[in-house]
C-alpha positions in Angstrom: -0.1 -0.2 0.0 1.6 3.4 -0.7 1.5 6.5 1.5 -1.0 9.4 0.3 -0.1 12.1 -0.8 0.5 14.9 0.5 0.4 17.4 -2.3 -2.1 17.4 -5.3 0.4 19.4 -7.8 3.4 21.1 -6.8 5.3 23.5 -9.0 9.0 23.8 -8.6 10.9 26.5 -10.1 14.8 26.1 -10.5 14.7 22.3 -8.8 17.1 20.8 -10.8 20.1 22.2 -9.8 21.1 22.3 -5.6 16.9 21.5 -5.2 17.1 18.3 -7.1 17.0 16.5 -3.7 14.0 18.7 -2.5 12.3 17.9 -6.3 12.4 14.4 -5.7 11.0 14.4 -2.5 8.2 16.6 -3.9 7.7 14.2 -6.4 7.0 11.4 -4.1 4.9 13.7 -1.5 2.4 15.0 -4.8 0.6 13.6 -7.2 2.0 15.7 -10.1 4.7 17.6 -10.3 5.8 20.6 -12.9 9.6 21.1 -13.0 10.4 24.8 -14.5 13.7 24.6 -15.5 16.1 26.7 -18.5 17.2 23.8 -19.6 16.1 20.6 -21.6 18.7 18.6 -20.2 18.6 19.2 -16.4 14.6 18.1 -16.5 15.9 15.2 -18.2 18.1 14.4 -15.3 15.0 15.1 -12.8 12.6 13.4 -14.8 15.1 10.0 -14.7 15.8 10.8 -10.6 11.9 11.4 -10.1 10.5 8.3 -13.1 10.0 6.1 -9.7 8.2 8.5 -7.2 5.1 7.7 -8.9 3.7 11.0 -9.3 3.2 12.9 -13.0 6.0 14.6 -14.3 5.4 17.9 -16.3 8.8 19.2 -17.6 8.9 23.0 -18.8 11.9 24.4 -19.9 11.6 28.1 -19.6 13.8 31.1 -18.4 12.3 33.3 -16.0 14.6 36.2 -17.4 12.1 36.4 -19.9 8.8 37.3 -17.6 6.3 37.6 -19.7 6.4 34.6 -21.8 7.7 32.8 -18.6 4.8 33.6 -16.7 2.5 32.7 -19.7 3.7 29.6 -20.5 3.0 28.7 -16.6 0.2 29.8 -16.9 -1.0 27.7 -20.1 0.4 24.5 -18.4 -1.8 24.7 -15.6 -4.7 26.0 -17.1 -4.2 22.3 -18.8 -3.5 20.4 -15.9 -4.6 21.9 -12.3 -3.5 24.6 -10.2 -0.2 23.8 -7.9 -1.4 23.4 -3.9 2.7 24.0 -3.4 5.2 26.2 -5.2 8.4 26.2 -4.1 10.1 29.2 -6.6 13.8 29.4 -6.6 14.0 33.0 -8.9 16.3 35.4 -8.5 14.2 38.0 -9.2 11.8 39.1 -6.3 9.7 41.3 -8.2 9.6 38.6 -10.4 8.6 35.9 -8.2 5.8 38.2 -6.8 4.2 38.3 -9.7 4.0 34.7 -10.4 2.6 34.6 -6.3 0.1 37.1 -7.5 -1.1 35.4 -10.6 -1.0 32.1 -9.0 -3.4 33.6 -6.4 -5.8 34.6 -9.1 -6.4 30.2 -9.4 -8.6 31.0 -6.3 -7.1 27.5 -4.4 -5.4 28.1 -1.4 -1.6 27.2 -2.2 1.4 27.0 -0.8 4.2 29.9 -1.9 7.7 29.3 -1.1 10.5 31.7 -2.3 13.6 30.1 -1.6 17.2 32.5 -1.3 20.3 31.8 -1.9 23.1 31.9 0.6 24.7 35.0 -1.9 21.3 36.9 -1.2 22.4 37.2 2.6 25.7 38.3 2.1 25.1 41.7 1.8 28.3 42.8 -0.1 30.1 41.7 3.1 33.1 39.5 3.0 32.2 35.5 3.2 33.7 35.4 7.0 31.8 38.3 8.2 28.2 37.2 5.9 28.7 33.5 7.5 29.1 35.2 11.6 26.3 37.0 10.6 23.8 33.8 9.2 25.4 32.4 12.1 24.3 34.7 14.4 20.6 35.5 13.0 20.2 31.6 13.6 21.2 31.3 16.9 18.8 34.2 17.5 15.9 32.4 15.6 16.6 29.5 17.8 16.1 30.9 20.6 
């Protein structure tokens, strides 16, 4: 007997590199997984990894550096499938991440939206030593 799926549809943007492990785990927790990445090659590698997770996997080769095309293609895909109930988006453009979240909110289905920020974003122009100390101090504050 297989475990029930937590998500009906997970949309993950930028999940073929450092987030590949998260993509594979989410494939196991989702009935449907849509992966968005810039290259077909990285999507094919991810498809091989999620193939045995028992979900329907859709791979969209899109570049978020072309925002209108990116948003339009996601909209068309979701109209042909179903709206997501989980979105994990590693998009380096905060304004585009907000636009995507707003666009998905118009579908009037409750969803969780996680905007992933890379470690370079937390350095704020500091040397690696001081930024590491700042991140550690920040983690300590949040742990209390």
